[in-house]
N, C-alpha and C positions, 0 to 999 in steps of 0.2 A: 253302352254300345260296344259291340265286339269289333276290335280293330282289325281282326283277320278277315272280316267280310269286305267284299268290294261293294262300293256304293252303286246303286242301280237307279236308273232314271225311270220315272213313272209319269204317265199322262193321266190326270185325274179330273173329275168334274164334281164340284160341290155347288149345289143350288144354281145350276146352269152356268157356272163360271168354270172355264177351262184353265187348268194349271199344270205345270211341269214341276215335279219335285225330284230331288236327288237324296236317296237315303240308303242306309245299309240294313234296313228292316226287310222282312220277307214280304212277298207280294200279298199273301193272305192277311198279314197284319195291316198293311196299307189299305187294302180293300175294306177291311173291317172298320178301321178308323174313319175312312172317307164316308162309308155308308152311315155310320152313327152320326157324324157331323152333318151330313146332308139331311138326314131325317130330323135332327134337332132344329136346324135352320128352317126347313120347310114347315115343320109343326108350328114354330113361332110365327112365321109369316102368315100361315093360314088362320091361326087362332086370332091374330090381331092384324087386321087389314092395314093399319097405320104403321106397322113395324116393317121397315125396309130390310132387305137382305143384309145390308151392312150393319144395321142395328142388331139384327138377330145374330150375326157373326160375332159382334162385339159382346153380346150377352153370353153366347156360348164360350167365348174366350175367357170372360170374367168368371163364369161358373167353373170352367176347367182349371183355371189358375187358383181359384179358391180351394177347390178339392186338392190340388197339388200341395198347397201350403199346409192344409190340415193333415194330409198324409205324411209330409215331411216332419211335422211336429210329432205325430204319432210314432214315426220311425225313430226319431231322436229319443223319445221317451222310452221306447222298447229297447233301444241300444243301451240306454242308461240302466234300465232294469236288468238287462243281461249282464252288464258289467258288474252290477251288485251281486247277481247270482253267481257269477264266476268267482268273485272275491270270496263269497260265502263258501263256494265249492272248494277253493284253495284252503280256506280256514278249516273246513271239515276234513279235508285230506290230511292236513297237518295234525289236527286233533286226533284223527283216526290212527295215524302213524304213532303219535305219542301214546295213545291209549294202548295200542298193540304192544309197544315197547314196555310200557309199565306193567301190562298183563304178563308179558314174558318174564319180566324181572320178578314180579310177585310169585309166579309159578316156580321160578328158580329158587327164590328165597324160602318158599314153603316146603320145598323138597327136603325130607329128613336126611340126616347124615346116613350114608350107606353103611349098613352093618358089615362087619368083617366078612370077607369071603369064606373064611374058615368055618364060620358058624353055619353056613348054608351048604348043602351039597352043590357041587359045581353045575349040574344039570339045572337045578332049580334057579340058581343065580343067573344063568344064561337065559332061561325062559322068562324071568321077570324083566331082564334088560330088553329082550325082544318085545315083550308086551308094552313096556314103557316107550320104546321107539315107535311102535304102532300107534299108541295113544297120541304121541306128539304129532305124528304125521296126520292123523285124523283131525286133530284140532287145528293144524295149520291149513288143511284143505278146506275146512269149513269156514266160509267168509263170515265176518261179523255183520249184523244187521245194518250197522252204519256204513260198512263198505258197500253193501247192496244199494243203499240210498245214493251213495256217491256215484256208483256206476249208472244208476237210473238217471240221475241228474246229468251226467256226462252224455248219455244217449240223447236226452232232450236238447242239450246245448250243441250237439255235434252239428257242424255246418252241413247244409244240404247243397246239392248242386242247384244251379240257378233256376231250373224249371220247377223242382220240388219246392224251393223256397217261395217262388211266386204262387204256387198252388196253395201253400200253407200260410200265406201272408194273412189271410183272414182269421186263421186259427192261432195266431201269435198270442192272443190273450189267453186262450185255453192252455197253451203250452206254459205260459208264465204262471197261470193258476196251478197247474200240475207241479211245477217246480216249487212254488210257494208252499203247497200242501206237503210236499216231500220234506222241505226244510223245517216245517212246523211239526212233522212227524205223523201227519194224517195220511191215510191211503188216498191216492190221487183221484178216486172216483167220488169222494165225499163232497157234499155241497157245503158251501160256506155257512 
């Protein structure tokens, strides 16, 4: 619930029962929920003549609470998976940094001892140094495939605003599968 919103009072009717409620939800949201609940209760009472409105209301409450508990478990599971993916992402970043450092060290060690400047003409020595500098810049600008994976995983884990998060709630499993595929080294579109 957003604490910045002021609570509003609404007069609603569910299965011919008048109620007043106080909520910080929007009017459209309240109307939608009231309409759904009213339809469920009326459907239950029409389908089963022995089912009273109170019985139907209790069945609807039981169903809604069951769904809520299932979703809470699913959210907790997804949060645990995200924590594992974040830990793997941190490990990948550390590994990537270490690999880049060892690559840089290996390149530095492979570099042959520079011949004496006297042996080369001065123009040629300056030209080869410039070429060497350009080669270093080009290799530094070119990200490693591992760095690309890390950036892609970061994009998938980046927090969304509340509206986008609710829209993507059902796609959480797809996002997790994409991250798993990236961590395993498969392209994200491959089937398992």
